[in-house]
C-alpha positions in Angstrom: 25.2 59.2 27.2 23.8 59.7 23.8 24.8 63.1 23.3 22.9 64.0 19.8 18.6 63.5 20.0 17.6 60.2 17.9 14.2 60.3 15.4 11.3 58.5 16.1 8.8 57.6 13.2 5.4 55.4 13.7 4.7 54.9 9.7 2.2 52.4 8.0 5.9 49.9 6.4 9.3 50.3 7.0 11.5 52.6 5.0 13.7 50.7 2.3 17.0 52.6 3.9 15.5 50.9 7.1 18.4 47.7 7.7 17.0 46.2 10.7 13.7 45.0 11.7 12.5 43.7 14.9 9.2 41.8 16.3 8.3 41.0 19.1 8.0 36.8 20.3 6.4 35.1 22.8 8.1 32.2 24.7 6.7 29.1 23.5 4.7 30.5 20.1 5.6 30.9 16.9 6.0 33.6 15.2 3.0 35.4 13.8 1.4 38.4 12.4 4.6 40.8 10.5 6.9 38.2 11.0 4.8 35.9 8.8 5.2 38.2 5.8 9.0 38.1 6.3 9.0 34.1 7.1 7.4 33.9 3.9 10.7 35.6 1.7 13.4 34.1 3.7 11.4 31.0 2.7 10.7 29.7 5.8 13.5 30.0 8.4 11.7 32.4 11.1 9.7 29.1 11.7 11.9 26.4 11.5 13.9 28.4 13.9 10.9 27.9 16.1 10.5 24.8 15.6 13.9 24.2 16.8 13.1 25.7 19.4 16.3 27.7 19.1 14.6 31.3 18.4 15.4 32.9 22.1 12.1 34.8 23.9 13.1 34.4 27.3 11.4 38.0 28.5 14.4 41.2 27.2 16.2 38.7 25.1 17.8 39.5 21.6 17.6 37.4 19.4 18.9 38.0 15.8 19.4 36.9 12.2 21.3 37.9 9.3 19.2 38.3 6.3 21.3 38.3 2.9 17.8 37.1 0.3 16.8 39.7 -3.1 14.1 41.6 -2.3 14.2 42.1 1.5 16.4 45.4 2.2 16.8 44.3 5.5 19.8 43.0 7.0 18.9 42.1 10.2 16.0 40.6 11.9 15.2 40.8 15.1 13.2 39.3 18.1 13.1 40.6 21.4 12.2 38.4 24.2 8.2 39.1 25.6 8.9 36.0 27.5 6.1 34.6 29.1 2.4 35.4 27.9 0.8 35.3 31.4 4.1 37.6 32.7 3.4 40.0 30.3 3.0 43.8 30.1 4.2 47.2 29.6 6.8 46.2 32.2 8.7 43.7 30.2 7.3 45.4 26.7 9.9 48.5 28.1 12.5 45.8 29.3 12.8 44.0 25.6 13.0 47.7 24.1 15.3 48.8 26.3 17.3 45.5 25.5 17.4 46.2 21.0 18.1 49.7 21.2 21.5 48.6 23.5 22.3 45.8 22.3 21.6 47.8 18.4 23.5 50.5 19.2 26.7 48.7 20.5 26.6 46.0 17.6 26.7 49.7 15.3 23.8 49.6 14.2 22.4 53.3 14.1 18.7 52.9 12.4 16.0 49.8 13.2 12.1 49.0 12.3 10.1 48.1 15.8 6.9 46.8 15.2 4.0 47.6 17.7 4.1 44.7 20.2 1.2 43.3 21.9 -1.7 44.5 20.1 -3.4 41.4 18.8 -2.8 40.5 21.9 -4.8 42.6 24.3 -2.1 45.3 25.1 -3.9 48.7 22.8 -1.2 50.7 20.4 -1.0 53.2 23.1 0.9 51.4 25.7 2.5 49.7 23.2 4.0 52.1 22.1 5.0 54.5 25.6 6.1 51.0 26.3 9.2 50.8 23.9 9.1 54.6 22.6 10.2 53.9 26.8 12.4 51.8 26.7 13.9 53.6 24.3 15.0 56.4 26.3 16.0 53.7 28.8 19.1 53.0 26.8 19.4 56.4 25.0 20.1 57.3 28.2 22.7 54.5 29.3 24.9 54.4 26.2 27.9 54.9 26.1 29.9 58.5 23.9 30.1 58.0 20.5 27.3 54.9 20.9 24.4 55.9 19.2 20.7 54.8 17.5 19.9 57.3 14.5 16.6 57.3 14.2 14.0 54.8 15.6 10.7 53.7 13.2 7.3 51.6 14.8 5.5 50.3 12.6 1.2 49.5 12.4 -1.1 48.2 9.5 -3.8 50.1 11.1 -4.3 53.9 10.3 -6.1 54.0 14.3 -3.2 52.4 15.9 -0.6 54.9 14.5 -2.4 58.4 15.3 -2.8 56.2 18.9 1.0 55.4 18.6 2.4 59.0 17.8 -0.3 60.8 20.5 1.1 57.7 23.3 4.8 58.7 22.4 4.3 62.4 22.6 3.1 61.9 25.6 5.1 60.5 27.3 7.8 62.7 25.3 6.3 65.7 27.4 7.2 64.4 30.9 9.7 61.9 30.5 12.7 63.8 31.9 14.9 62.1 29.4 12.8 63.6 26.5 15.2 65.6 25.1 16.8 62.2 23.7 13.8 61.6 21.2 12.2 63.7 18.1 9.6 63.0 17.5 8.4 63.0 13.7 5.2 64.3 13.2 2.6 61.2 11.3 3.3 61.8 7.8 0.3 62.7 5.3 -1.8 59.3 4.8 -1.5 57.3 1.2 -1.4 54.1 -0.7 0.7 52.8 -1.5 1.5 49.6 -3.9 2.4 45.8 -1.6 4.9 43.7 -3.2 3.8 40.6 -4.3 6.7 38.3 -2.7 7.1 33.7 -3.0 4.6 32.9 -0.4 6.1 30.1 2.4 3.2 27.1 2.7 1.1 29.6 4.5 1.1 28.8 8.9 -2.3 27.2 10.4 -3.1 30.1 12.6 -3.5 29.1 16.4 -4.7 29.3 19.7 -2.4 29.2 22.4 -3.5 28.4 25.8 -0.5 28.8 28.9 -1.3 27.0 32.1 1.4 27.5 35.0 0.8 25.4 38.5 1.8 27.3 42.0 0.5 25.9 45.1 -3.0 25.6 45.0 -3.1 27.5 42.7 -3.9 27.4 38.4 -3.2 30.9 36.8 -4.0 30.0 33.0 -3.7 33.0 30.3 -5.8 32.1 26.5 -4.1 33.9 23.1 -6.7 33.5 20.5 -5.4 33.8 16.6 -5.1 36.9 14.7 -6.8 39.4 12.7 -9.0 39.5 15.6 -7.3 37.2 19.1 -8.8 36.6 22.7 -6.3 37.6 25.1 -6.9 37.3 29.2 -5.4 36.1 31.9 -6.8 34.7 34.8 -6.3 32.7 38.4 -7.9 30.6 40.4 -7.2 28.1 43.2 -7.7 23.6 42.6 -9.6 21.5 45.1 -7.0 18.6 45.0 -9.3 16.6 46.7 -12.3 16.7 43.4 -9.5 16.6 40.9 -8.3 13.3 42.5 -11.5 11.7 42.4 -12.0 12.5 38.7 -8.3 11.4 37.8 -9.8 8.4 39.3 -12.2 8.1 36.3 -9.5 7.7 33.7 -8.9 4.2 33.1 -8.4 2.0 30.1 -11.8 1.3 28.3 -13.4 3.9 29.5 -16.3 4.9 27.9 -16.6 8.2 25.3 -19.9 9.4 27.7 -18.0 8.9 30.2 -15.1 10.6 28.8 -16.7 13.8 27.6 -18.1 14.0 31.5 -14.5 13.8 33.0 -13.4 16.4 30.4 -16.5 19.0 31.2 -15.7 18.1 35.1 -11.6 18.6 34.3 -12.6 22.0 32.7 -14.9 23.0 35.5 -12.0 22.1 38.0 -8.8 23.4 36.2 -10.1 26.6 34.3 -10.6 29.8 35.6 -14.2 30.8 34.8 -13.2 33.7 32.3 -10.7 31.9 30.4 -13.9 28.7 30.1 -16.2 31.5 28.8 -13.7 32.2 26.5 -12.2 29.4 25.4 -15.3 28.3 22.8 -14.0 32.1 20.6 -11.5 29.9 19.3 -13.4 26.3 18.2 -12.4 27.2 15.0 -8.6 26.9 15.9 -6.0 24.3 16.8 -5.5 25.2 20.5 -2.3 24.6 21.9 -1.2 24.1 25.9 2.1 26.4 27.3 2.5 24.1 30.3 5.1 23.9 32.8 6.1 20.8 34.9 3.1 20.7 37.8 0.1 22.5 34.5 1.7 19.3 32.2 0.2 16.8 34.9 -3.1 17.2 33.6 -4.6 15.2 30.5 -5.5 18.4 28.5 -6.5 16.5 25.9 -9.4 15.4 28.1 -10.8 18.8 27.8 -14.3 19.4 26.6 -16.0 23.3 27.3 -19.4 23.4 25.9 -19.4 20.0 23.9 -16.4 21.1 22.0 -13.5 18.9 22.9 -10.1 20.7 21.4 -7.9 17.4 20.6 -10.9 15.7 18.4 -11.9 19.3 16.3 -9.0 20.5 15.1 -6.5 19.4 17.7 -4.5 19.9 20.5 -0.6 20.3 20.9 1.3 20.9 23.8 4.9 22.9 24.4 6.9 22.0 28.0 8.0 25.5 28.9 11.3 24.9 30.9 14.3 26.0 31.1 17.2 24.8 29.3 15.1 22.3 26.7 17.7 21.8 23.4 16.9 22.6 20.3 15.6 20.1 18.4 18.2 18.3 16.0 16.4 16.6 13.1 18.4 16.4 10.0 17.2 18.4 7.4 18.2 16.6 4.3 15.9 13.7 5.9 12.8 16.2 5.1 13.8 16.4 1.5 14.6 13.3 0.7 11.1 11.2 -0.3 11.2 8.1 1.5 9.5 8.0 4.1 11.9 6.1 6.4 11.1 4.2 9.9 12.9 2.9 12.8 10.6 0.0 15.0 12.1 -0.7 18.2 10.2 -3.8 19.5 9.8 -5.3 22.6 13.7 -4.7 23.1 13.1 -6.8 26.6 11.3 -9.9 25.6 8.5 -10.1 28.3 5.7 -8.2 26.2 4.2 -10.1 23.9 1.2 -7.5 23.0 4.9 -5.0 21.5 5.6 -7.5 19.6 2.2 -7.9 17.9 1.8 -4.5 17.5 5.4 -4.3 16.1 5.0 -6.4 13.9 1.5 -5.0 12.2 3.0 -0.9 12.3 5.9 -2.9 10.3 3.3 -4.2 7.2 1.6 -0.9 7.3 4.3 1.5 7.2 5.6 -1.2 4.9 2.7 -1.3 2.5 2.7 2.0 1.2 4.4 3.4 -1.7 7.6 5.5 -0.4 8.2 4.8 2.9 10.9 1.6 4.4 10.9 0.3 8.2 13.7 -0.9 9.8 13.0 -3.5 12.4 15.3 -3.9 15.3 13.0 -5.9 17.8 14.1 -8.0 21.1 17.4 -9.4 21.9 19.2 -7.4 18.9 17.9 -4.1 20.3 20.7 -3.5 22.1 21.6 -0.3 23.9 25.0 0.2 21.3 22.9 -0.7 18.4 20.3 1.9 19.2 22.1 4.8 19.8 24.0 4.4 16.5 20.4 3.9 14.4 19.9 6.7 16.4 22.8 8.9 14.9 22.9 8.2 11.2 20.6 10.4 10.6 18.6 7.8 8.3 15.3 7.7 10.3 12.2 10.7 9.8 10.6 8.7 12.7 11.1 5.9 16.0 8.2 3.9 16.8 8.7 1.7 20.3 6.7 -0.7 21.1 8.3 -1.6 24.5 8.2 -0.9 28.2 9.8 2.8 29.4 12.1 3.8 32.1 10.7 6.4 34.5 13.0 8.3 36.9 10.7 11.8 38.6 14.0 12.9 39.7 15.5 12.8 36.8 13.4 13.4 34.5 16.9 13.7 31.8 17.8 10.0 32.9 14.4 8.5 31.9 14.5 6.3 28.3 13.4 3.0 27.0 14.6 0.2 28.0 17.1 -2.2 25.6 17.7 -5.9 25.6 19.3 -6.2 28.7 17.6 -3.4 31.0 20.0 -0.8 29.8 18.3 2.7 29.8 18.9 4.4 26.4 17.6 7.7 27.8 17.1 11.6 26.7 20.4 12.0 28.3 22.2 9.9 25.8 20.3 11.6 23.2 21.8 15.4 24.2 25.0 14.3 22.9 24.1 13.8 19.9 24.0 15.9 16.8 21.7 14.5 15.1 18.6 12.8 15.8 15.4 11.8 14.4 12.3 14.5 14.4 9.5 12.3 15.4 9.4 10.0 18.4 5.9 7.6 18.6 6.0 6.1 22.2 3.7 3.1 23.1 5.4 2.8 26.0 5.1 1.0 29.3 6.7 2.1 32.8 9.0 -0.7 33.8 7.3 -3.5 35.8 4.1 -1.9 34.6 3.3 -4.6 31.9 0.6 -2.6 29.9 -1.7 -3.0 32.7 -3.6 -0.4 33.6 -1.4 1.4 37.0 -2.8 4.6 39.3 -4.0 7.0 37.0 -1.8 10.2 38.4 2.0 8.5 38.2 0.2 7.1 34.8 -0.3 10.8 33.9 3.5 12.2 35.7 5.0 9.4 33.9 3.6 9.9 30.6 4.6 14.3 31.2 7.9 13.0 32.7 9.0 10.6 29.5 8.2 13.6 26.9 10.0 15.9 29.0 13.1 13.1 28.6 12.8 12.9 25.0 12.5 17.2 24.4 15.8 17.5 26.4 17.0 15.0 23.8 16.8 17.3 21.2 13.7 15.6 19.9 11.2 17.4 17.8 8.2 16.0 18.2 7.1 13.4 20.3 4.2 11.3 20.5 3.0 9.1 23.5 0.2 7.8 25.2 -1.2 8.1 28.9 -2.5 4.8 29.9 -1.7 1.2 27.5 -3.9 0.7 24.8 -5.2 -1.7 23.1 -4.2 -3.4 20.0 -7.3 -2.1 17.7 -6.0 1.1 18.8 -3.2 0.9 18.3 -3.1 -0.7 14.8 -6.1 2.0 14.0 -3.9 5.2 15.3 -0.7 4.5 13.6 -2.0 3.0 10.5 -3.6 6.1 9.9 -1.0 8.8 11.4 1.4 6.6 9.1 -0.3 7.1 6.0 -1.4 10.8 6.3 2.8 11.3 7.3 3.7 9.1 4.2 1.7 11.8 1.5 3.1 14.7 2.9 0.2 15.9 6.1 2.0 18.3 8.4 1.3 16.1 11.9 -0.8 18.4 13.1 -3.5 17.1 10.4 -1.9 14.1 10.7 -3.2 13.0 14.5 -6.2 14.9 14.2 -7.1 11.8 11.0 -5.5 9.4 13.5 -7.5 10.5 16.4 -10.7 10.5 14.3 -9.6 6.9 13.3 -9.8 5.8 16.9 -13.4 7.6 17.5 -15.2 5.6 14.9 -14.5 2.9 16.3 -15.7 3.6 18.3 -13.9 3.9 21.2 -12.5 7.1 24.0 -8.8 6.4 23.7 -8.6 9.2 20.9 -7.8 11.2 24.4 -4.9 9.1 25.4 -3.1 10.2 23.0 -1.0 13.5 22.9 1.5 15.7 21.1 4.4 17.5 22.1 6.1 19.8 19.3 4.8 22.4 16.2 0.7 21.7 14.7 2.7 22.3 10.8 5.4 20.2 11.4 6.4 17.9 7.9 8.2 15.3 7.9 8.4 15.7 4.5 9.3 18.4 2.5 5.8 20.1 0.4 7.9 19.1 -3.3 7.1 22.4 -4.5 9.8 23.9 -2.2 12.2 20.4 -2.3 15.4 20.5 -3.8 18.1 17.8 -5.0 20.2 16.3 -2.4 22.3 14.4 -2.6 21.5 11.2 -0.6 23.2 10.8 3.1 26.2 8.0 3.1 25.6 7.4 6.8 22.0 6.4 6.2 20.9 2.0 6.9 20.6 0.4 3.7 16.7 -0.6 2.7 15.2 -3.3 4.4 11.8 -5.4 4.5 10.7 -5.7 7.4 11.4 -9.4 9.5 8.8 -11.9 9.0 
């Protein structure tokens, strides 16, 4: 046990001598708030780690990022895992603070500053400070002799929150059995301090997060709105599976826009608790990210309509898959910094999909017609598993567009993948063994034997999500797929707009929104057919303002024009 008391302070900003800054992080949620200011000074390093799924945020997990940048006095930026938002509360807050304190003390770091976690996510400043201070006390009481923390600082830029936090810690120390281990500094006199200007990285888009988790016949949903006026609540409802199956039966190719809107309204009523439905319109100004487990992922959230608002058709709807064992994303950063957009086009490897061949020819024409864009087209018998693995491994592509059959194994999703020539499978497990893969995979794929015809909706939905999971586990950062086979007109309109916007440097979120908009203008309801796993703000090409000169990768394939 530490024999010397630790000083705890509540301040508006860290002192210059503080060498370690600690932020809270929810699983599957990109850093926001104060963490973004530090991220800007680090040139986007924190958001890069989040996009690569390399930022650990399981409850109680501690992630340390060494820092050596001018203008940032901290030597370490630390993220305390707060776990899944729908399971988060004071107990998780205490666990995270205890683990941070213990980890830093054992590493020889005796002075650190923690942001008040969760105060924009539904927790009061008093509850946040009380839980974090109690976690610190728990760790201090267990530290071995000779291992100590000199100072802990809790940070909030809001004066009222600082006062509430200070009062909560004082109350805790009046009743806690280990209170002697902490000494609370008085609140300093408020004074204005000039803010230092930093060179900002591209601003992150504010996002709203809908967490859905399904167990037995219940669905638990939690909503976390964008800062600064965040909406935060969690509710549970029982599912009427018979009614849901009846509605899903209406989700067929060629569905009319009016029928799709009705379906979206009914699914919202059947899936989401009433308080969540009532709160969702408050976040309509921001893109919506649905974070789901395996069971809840099989609902077509892209069709959702609440009070006439369709999130996917407005600012956009994206997905995150909440599962253990997900691979980190393995794109090659050098590709993002080169101007040329390079796409690998894989077309009809099994030779039995004339529609896929027509789609491939049109996609190749679209990409090749753009400035600073090239396409490598591999079709039919040439698309062997060996050839495709070599192309994936080369690191020479920004995106892969696949038009052909998919193989889906419901018992082992990682074994699912695309069918190559000779009906051999290139699976997500194969990609997991590679050191890099393209940042985007776009699959217009049909399950083996389905020949681009409509199938039973539930099976189609499960296949699409399982197929996406396979590629995510293989290390792909962004996956775009479809729920059901699309018409040629829709496929061309969507792909033409998507690749045009990506080639211009747009992030995937805005490019996807533009592509969905192009389909709506046909008019067609199939804008809701496209699902995206990944980051709204991810750009295949880094904006020129932050691009650095780099040597070209000699391993990339030579420039090739599309085959006639």
